[in-house]
C-alpha positions in Angstrom: 159.4 95.3 -47.6 163.1 95.4 -48.3 164.3 92.5 -50.4 167.1 90.2 -49.2 170.6 91.2 -50.3 172.1 87.7 -49.8 173.4 86.1 -53.0 171.9 83.2 -54.7 173.4 80.0 -53.4 172.6 76.4 -54.4 170.8 75.0 -51.4 168.0 72.6 -50.6 166.0 75.5 -49.3 163.3 75.1 -52.1 162.6 71.5 -50.9 162.3 72.5 -47.2 159.1 73.6 -45.6 159.6 77.3 -44.7 157.6 80.3 -43.7 155.7 81.9 -46.6 157.4 85.3 -46.2 160.9 84.3 -44.9 163.0 81.2 -44.7 162.5 80.3 -41.0 160.7 77.1 -39.9 156.9 77.6 -39.8 154.9 77.2 -36.6 151.4 78.2 -37.6 149.0 78.0 -40.6 146.7 80.5 -42.1 143.6 80.9 -39.8 141.4 81.8 -42.8 139.5 79.7 -45.3 142.5 78.0 -47.0 144.2 76.7 -43.8 147.2 76.1 -46.0 149.9 78.8 -45.9 152.5 78.4 -43.2 154.1 81.2 -41.1 156.9 81.4 -38.6 155.2 84.1 -36.6 152.1 86.3 -36.3 154.2 89.1 -37.6 154.9 87.4 -40.9 151.2 86.3 -41.1 150.1 89.9 -40.6 152.5 91.2 -43.2 151.2 88.7 -45.7 147.5 89.2 -44.9 146.8 92.0 -47.4 148.0 89.9 -50.3 146.9 86.5 -49.2 143.4 87.6 -48.5 143.0 88.3 -52.3 143.0 84.6 -53.1 142.6 82.7 -49.7 138.8 82.2 -50.3 139.3 81.5 -54.0 141.7 78.6 -53.2 139.3 77.3 -50.5 136.3 77.2 -52.8 137.8 76.0 -56.1 135.4 74.0 -58.2 136.3 70.5 -59.3 139.0 70.4 -61.9 137.6 70.6 -65.5 137.9 67.5 -67.7 140.7 67.3 -70.1 144.2 68.7 -69.8 143.7 71.8 -67.6 146.0 73.5 -65.2 145.4 76.3 -62.7 147.1 79.6 -63.4 146.9 83.2 -62.0 145.6 86.1 -64.1 146.4 89.7 -63.2 143.5 91.5 -65.1 144.1 94.7 -66.9 141.2 96.7 -65.5 140.5 94.9 -62.2 142.2 95.0 -58.8 142.0 91.4 -57.7 144.1 88.5 -59.1 142.0 85.6 -60.5 142.6 81.9 -60.5 141.9 80.5 -64.0 141.8 77.0 -65.5 144.0 77.0 -68.6 143.7 74.4 -71.3 147.0 72.7 -72.3 147.5 71.4 -75.8 150.6 70.2 -77.4 152.3 67.9 -79.9 154.7 65.0 -80.0 157.9 65.2 -82.1 157.8 62.4 -84.6 161.5 61.7 -84.6 162.2 61.8 -80.9 158.8 61.0 -79.5 159.1 63.8 -77.0 155.9 65.5 -76.0 155.7 69.3 -75.9 152.9 71.2 -74.2 151.4 74.4 -75.3 149.0 76.5 -73.1 146.0 78.2 -74.7 146.6 81.8 -73.6 145.4 83.8 -76.5 141.8 84.2 -75.2 143.1 86.4 -72.3 144.7 88.9 -74.7 143.3 91.1 -77.4 142.9 89.7 -80.9 145.8 91.9 -82.3 148.2 90.9 -79.5 150.7 88.1 -79.8 151.7 87.5 -76.1 155.2 86.5 -75.2 156.5 84.4 -72.2 159.2 85.1 -69.7 160.5 82.5 -67.3 161.9 82.7 -63.8 163.0 80.1 -61.2 164.2 82.5 -58.4 162.2 84.6 -55.9 164.6 87.5 -55.4 162.4 89.1 -52.7 162.5 86.0 -50.5 166.0 84.9 -51.5 165.0 81.4 -52.4 164.2 79.3 -55.4 160.6 79.3 -56.5 158.6 76.1 -55.9 157.8 76.0 -59.6 159.3 77.6 -62.7 157.2 80.6 -63.5 156.0 81.2 -67.0 154.8 84.8 -67.3 152.7 85.7 -70.4 152.5 89.4 -71.2 151.9 92.0 -73.9 155.2 92.4 -75.8 157.1 95.7 -74.8 157.9 98.4 -77.4 160.3 97.4 -80.1 164.1 97.5 -79.3 164.6 100.2 -82.0 162.7 102.6 -79.9 159.6 102.7 -82.1 156.5 102.5 -79.9 153.8 99.9 -80.6 150.7 101.9 -81.3 147.1 101.3 -80.3 145.8 98.3 -78.5 149.1 96.3 -79.0 150.6 98.2 -76.0 147.5 98.0 -73.8 146.6 100.0 -70.7 148.6 100.0 -67.5 147.8 96.9 -65.5 145.6 98.1 -62.6 145.7 94.8 -60.8 149.5 94.7 -60.4 149.5 98.4 -59.5 146.9 97.7 -56.8 149.3 95.2 -55.1 151.2 98.1 -53.7 148.6 98.5 -51.1 149.5 95.1 -49.7 153.2 95.1 -50.4 153.8 98.2 -48.3 156.7 99.3 -50.5 157.5 101.5 -53.5 156.5 99.9 -56.8 155.6 98.2 -58.9 159.0 98.8 -60.6 157.8 97.9 -64.1 154.9 99.5 -66.0 153.1 96.3 -67.0 150.7 96.8 -69.9 147.6 94.8 -70.6 146.8 91.5 -68.7 149.5 89.3 -67.3 149.0 85.5 -67.0 151.3 83.4 -64.8 151.5 79.6 -65.3 153.7 77.2 -63.4 155.9 74.3 -64.5 158.1 71.6 -63.0 161.7 72.4 -63.5 163.2 70.9 -66.6 166.6 69.0 -66.4 167.9 71.0 -69.3 167.7 68.1 -71.6 165.2 67.8 -74.5 163.9 64.6 -73.1 162.6 66.5 -70.0 161.3 69.9 -71.1 159.3 70.3 -67.9 155.5 70.0 -67.5 152.7 72.4 -66.4 151.2 71.9 -63.0 148.5 73.5 -60.9 149.2 76.7 -59.0 149.2 76.4 -55.2 149.4 79.2 -52.6 153.2 79.3 -52.5 153.2 79.6 -56.3 150.8 82.5 -56.1 153.1 84.3 -53.6 156.0 83.8 -56.0 154.0 85.2 -58.9 153.0 88.3 -56.9 156.6 88.9 -55.8 157.8 88.5 -59.4 155.4 90.9 -61.1 155.8 93.4 -58.3 159.6 93.3 -58.1 160.4 92.9 -61.8 162.5 95.9 -63.0 163.7 96.8 -59.5 167.1 98.3 -60.4 168.1 98.6 -56.7 167.5 95.0 -56.2 169.5 94.1 -59.4 172.4 96.2 -58.2 172.4 94.6 -54.7 172.3 91.1 -56.2 175.2 92.0 -58.6 177.3 93.4 -55.7 176.7 90.3 -53.6 177.7 88.0 -56.5 180.8 90.2 -57.2 181.8 89.9 -53.6 181.5 86.1 -53.8 183.6 86.1 -56.9 186.3 88.2 -55.2 186.3 85.9 -52.1 186.6 82.8 -54.3 189.5 84.4 -56.3 191.3 85.3 -53.0 190.9 81.8 -51.7 192.3 80.4 -54.9 195.3 82.8 -54.7 195.9 81.9 -51.1 195.8 78.2 -52.0 198.4 78.8 -54.7 200.7 80.6 -52.3 200.4 77.8 -49.8 201.3 75.4 -52.5 204.3 77.5 -53.4 205.5 77.6 -49.8 205.2 73.8 -49.6 207.3 73.4 -52.7 209.9 75.8 -51.3 210.0 74.0 -48.0 210.4 70.7 -49.8 213.1 72.1 -52.0 214.8 73.7 -48.9 214.6 70.3 -47.2 216.3 68.6 -50.2 219.0 71.3 -50.2 219.6 70.8 -46.5 220.1 67.0 -47.0 222.4 67.7 -49.9 224.4 70.1 -47.9 224.7 67.5 -45.1 225.9 64.9 -47.6 228.4 67.3 -49.1 229.8 68.1 -45.6 230.2 64.4 -45.0 232.0 63.9 -48.3 234.3 66.9 -47.5 235.2 65.4 -44.1 235.9 62.1 -45.7 238.2 63.7 -48.3 240.0 65.6 -45.7 240.7 62.4 -43.7 242.0 60.6 -46.8 244.4 63.5 -47.6 245.7 63.4 -44.0 246.3 59.7 -44.3 248.1 60.1 -47.6 250.4 62.8 -46.2 251.4 60.5 -43.4 252.3 57.7 -45.9 254.6 60.0 -47.8 255.2 60.4 -51.6 254.8 57.5 -54.0 256.2 56.8 -57.5 253.7 57.6 -60.1 253.9 55.6 -63.4 252.4 57.2 -66.4 251.7 54.9 -69.3 251.9 56.4 -72.7 250.8 55.0 -76.0 253.5 54.1 -78.5 
């Protein structure tokens, strides 16, 4: 499926109820076990079916939430072809000075003992051209070092067969990134950007799952990156042109104002010239007068 080329704009789209695959108003729900996902048409429903069926039944038959601080995440196993819903324990600590609580997920058990996983974050679904419902936190095996030296042995891991298998349901070339080892996606509320609100983990729902699939499958898509950049550059040029036109309009107004002032001044000068001419004519009629010049002694 071709990703949207429209640029990212700040809208309320993420708060609106929209079709799972596109941004049109939904009219029907999934007829399967979950009865949750919404679609605008049978076409979108059919296009999403190969991916949605992977977890539709899993969501419908979830066991009760475990006791303690647990959140539902999505695991893309290294050697299996179906994503799995997993309960992840959330620990954390409170900063003694500020009193702010920071949460830490327990993800190490999903990676090999000699792997120190790292997290990436995303708040945008580029494929659907909308914000994600939650901020995605994507835990993965670290890539090779920046200096070009490969990480040897188990640290790099095998190619992720689960993400590779998503191609059968996506109907497009990809994935665009060679994911190694397992990939675990967690979901968070969006932080405000202030330390007092770092965001909090929350359970995955079916829309979150769709955002996670789109992210891992589209990550590294150079064509998509270029299209987004071109769209943003176009917006920048349009904004610059609008500013320039605004400046020209401002200059024209100033010129008109100045021209108006000069016109008034010219009219006043003409009146003064006519007045002076009339006075001279009057003096000529009265004839010459004696002029007395006083000089200082």
